[in-house]
C-alpha positions in Angstrom: 0.0 -0.1 -0.1 2.7 2.1 0.8 4.9 1.8 -2.1 1.5 2.0 -4.3 1.1 5.7 -2.8 4.9 6.5 -3.2 4.8 5.2 -6.9 1.6 7.4 -7.4 3.2 10.6 -5.9 6.3 10.1 -8.0 4.5 9.7 -11.2 2.3 12.8 -10.2 5.4 15.0 -9.6 7.0 13.6 -13.0 3.7 14.3 -14.8 3.6 17.8 -13.2 7.3 18.7 -14.1 6.7 17.8 -17.9 4.1 19.7 -18.0 5.5 22.8 -16.7 8.7 22.0 -19.0 6.6 21.7 -21.9 5.5 25.4 -21.6 9.1 26.8 -21.2 11.2 28.3 -24.1 14.7 29.0 -24.2 15.1 32.9 -23.4 18.9 33.1 -22.8 22.2 31.2 -23.6 25.7 31.6 -21.6 29.0 31.0 -22.6 32.2 31.2 -20.1 35.4 32.4 -21.3 38.6 31.9 -18.9 41.1 34.5 -19.5 44.3 35.0 -17.2 43.2 37.5 -14.9 39.2 37.8 -15.5 36.3 35.2 -16.1 34.1 36.6 -19.3 30.4 35.3 -19.8 28.5 35.8 -23.1 24.5 36.2 -22.5 23.1 35.4 -25.9 19.6 35.9 -27.0 17.2 33.4 -29.0 16.0 33.0 -32.3 12.3 32.3 -32.9 13.2 28.7 -33.2 15.0 28.8 -29.7 18.3 28.7 -31.2 21.5 31.3 -29.7 21.2 34.4 -31.4 23.1 37.7 -31.1 25.0 38.8 -27.9 23.2 40.5 -25.6 25.8 41.2 -23.2 29.3 40.5 -22.1 29.9 40.3 -18.6 33.3 40.5 -17.0 34.3 39.2 -13.4 37.7 40.0 -11.6 39.1 37.0 -9.6 39.7 37.2 -6.1 37.6 40.1 -5.8 36.9 41.0 -1.9 33.5 42.8 -2.6 32.0 41.0 -5.7 31.2 43.3 -8.4 30.4 42.0 -12.6 29.9 44.3 -15.1 28.0 43.7 -18.2 28.6 45.5 -21.7 26.8 45.5 -24.5 29.7 44.8 -27.0 32.4 42.2 -26.6 35.0 45.0 -27.0 33.5 46.1 -23.6 33.4 49.8 -24.8 29.8 50.7 -23.3 28.6 49.7 -20.2 25.1 48.1 -19.7 24.4 47.1 -16.3 26.1 45.4 -13.3 25.5 43.1 -10.3 27.3 43.7 -7.0 27.9 42.2 -3.2 26.1 44.3 -0.6 28.8 43.1 1.6 32.5 41.9 1.5 32.5 38.2 1.4 29.3 38.1 3.3 27.7 34.5 3.0 24.1 36.0 4.1 24.9 39.2 1.7 22.4 40.6 -1.3 23.6 41.5 -5.0 22.1 44.5 -6.4 21.6 44.6 -10.1 21.7 47.7 -11.4 21.1 49.8 -14.9 24.1 51.9 -16.4 22.5 55.0 -14.4 22.7 52.7 -10.8 19.2 52.3 -11.0 18.2 49.3 -9.4 16.4 46.7 -11.4 16.6 43.8 -9.0 18.4 41.6 -7.0 19.2 38.3 -5.7 20.6 36.4 -2.6 21.6 33.1 -1.8 20.1 31.1 1.2 23.1 29.8 3.2 21.2 27.0 5.5 19.1 25.4 2.0 22.6 25.5 0.5 24.4 23.3 2.8 22.5 20.9 0.8 21.5 22.2 -2.7 22.6 25.6 -3.8 19.4 27.8 -3.4 19.0 31.3 -4.4 16.2 34.0 -4.3 15.4 36.4 -7.2 14.1 39.5 -5.8 12.4 42.4 -7.6 13.4 46.0 -7.6 10.7 46.9 -4.6 12.0 43.8 -2.6 9.5 41.4 -3.2 10.9 38.0 -3.3 9.7 36.6 -6.9 11.6 33.5 -7.8 13.3 30.4 -6.0 16.5 29.0 -8.0 17.7 25.7 -6.6 19.6 22.7 -8.2 17.2 20.1 -9.3 19.3 17.0 -8.2 19.7 16.5 -4.3 21.9 13.4 -4.6 24.4 15.1 -7.1 24.5 18.2 -5.0 25.2 16.2 -1.8 27.9 14.1 -3.8 29.6 17.3 -5.2 29.5 18.9 -1.7 30.5 15.8 0.6 32.0 13.2 -1.6 35.7 14.5 -1.1 35.6 13.9 2.4 34.9 10.3 1.9 38.2 8.2 3.0 40.1 6.8 0.2 37.7 7.3 -2.2 37.4 11.1 -1.9 39.8 12.2 -4.6 38.4 10.1 -7.0 34.7 11.0 -6.3 35.7 14.7 -6.7 37.3 13.8 -9.8 34.2 12.3 -11.3 32.0 15.2 -9.9 34.0 17.4 -12.2 32.4 15.4 -15.2 28.6 15.5 -14.1 26.4 18.1 -15.3 24.5 19.9 -12.5 21.2 22.1 -13.3 18.7 24.2 -11.6 15.1 24.9 -11.7 13.5 28.0 -11.3 10.1 27.9 -9.0 7.6 30.7 -8.4 7.6 32.0 -5.0 3.9 32.8 -5.1 2.3 29.3 -6.4 5.4 27.0 -5.9 5.4 26.0 -9.3 8.5 25.4 -11.6 8.4 28.0 -14.3 12.0 27.6 -15.4 15.1 25.6 -15.5 19.0 26.5 -16.2 20.9 23.7 -17.9 24.4 23.1 -18.4 24.6 21.9 -22.0 28.2 20.9 -22.4 30.3 18.5 -20.5 33.8 20.5 -20.6 32.9 24.1 -21.0 30.7 25.9 -19.2 27.9 26.8 -21.5 23.9 27.2 -20.0 20.4 27.5 -21.7 18.0 29.4 -19.3 14.4 28.3 -20.4 11.0 30.1 -18.9 7.3 30.2 -19.2 5.9 33.4 -21.1 4.2 34.7 -18.0 7.2 33.8 -15.5 9.8 35.6 -18.1 7.3 38.6 -17.9 7.8 39.2 -14.3 11.2 40.8 -14.0 13.7 42.7 -16.7 15.9 40.2 -19.0 18.7 41.9 -17.0 17.8 40.5 -13.8 17.9 36.8 -15.3 21.0 37.6 -17.2 22.8 38.6 -14.0 21.5 35.7 -12.0 22.3 33.0 -14.8 25.9 34.5 -14.6 25.9 34.5 -11.0 25.1 30.5 -10.8 28.2 30.0 -12.4 30.6 32.7 -11.2 29.3 32.5 -7.6 28.7 28.7 -7.2 31.9 28.0 -4.9 30.8 31.2 -2.7 
């Protein structure tokens, strides 16, 4: 009886996830380029067919910065700043990151949930009025735990850490108001940091695209923070 109930709940969960996934469309693509002193990220738009389109922004992250700030430019030559995200405090595990346009006007923010992130990396994406709109978290709990704590296992730890380098991990986006899965952030390649961000029409309209672009870059750039 118990097994039947569990099976029914599992099937229901998978069905709901598939229904949400069917209504999602690719919105942004991300590509990382590692250089000697900085990490660079391309934020690409999408065609009507959902394929990669033209550059929307080029992000640059300085390494080992005490107070994180990532600047987004409109062009690959980085001649024209577009927007930024910056940490509220220096090396603050509970800190917020403010997303600001070229004039310093806040368009949104995000913060990492420290307690939840001990299990799976979990973030909250917030609008310019301070309202929490989306929760962004790793979709695979088992993989998240292995990545965090597998290296501590005696003897096998180093092998486990090596294996996890070749495993792709993804994030889901949950609407805070409805608790529905409305988006996903998927790593599309094994050896390079390239990602596809998909979302429903209704959810994508709730925040400026710059907020999603900033969060997408942060999921890679700040993952170890």
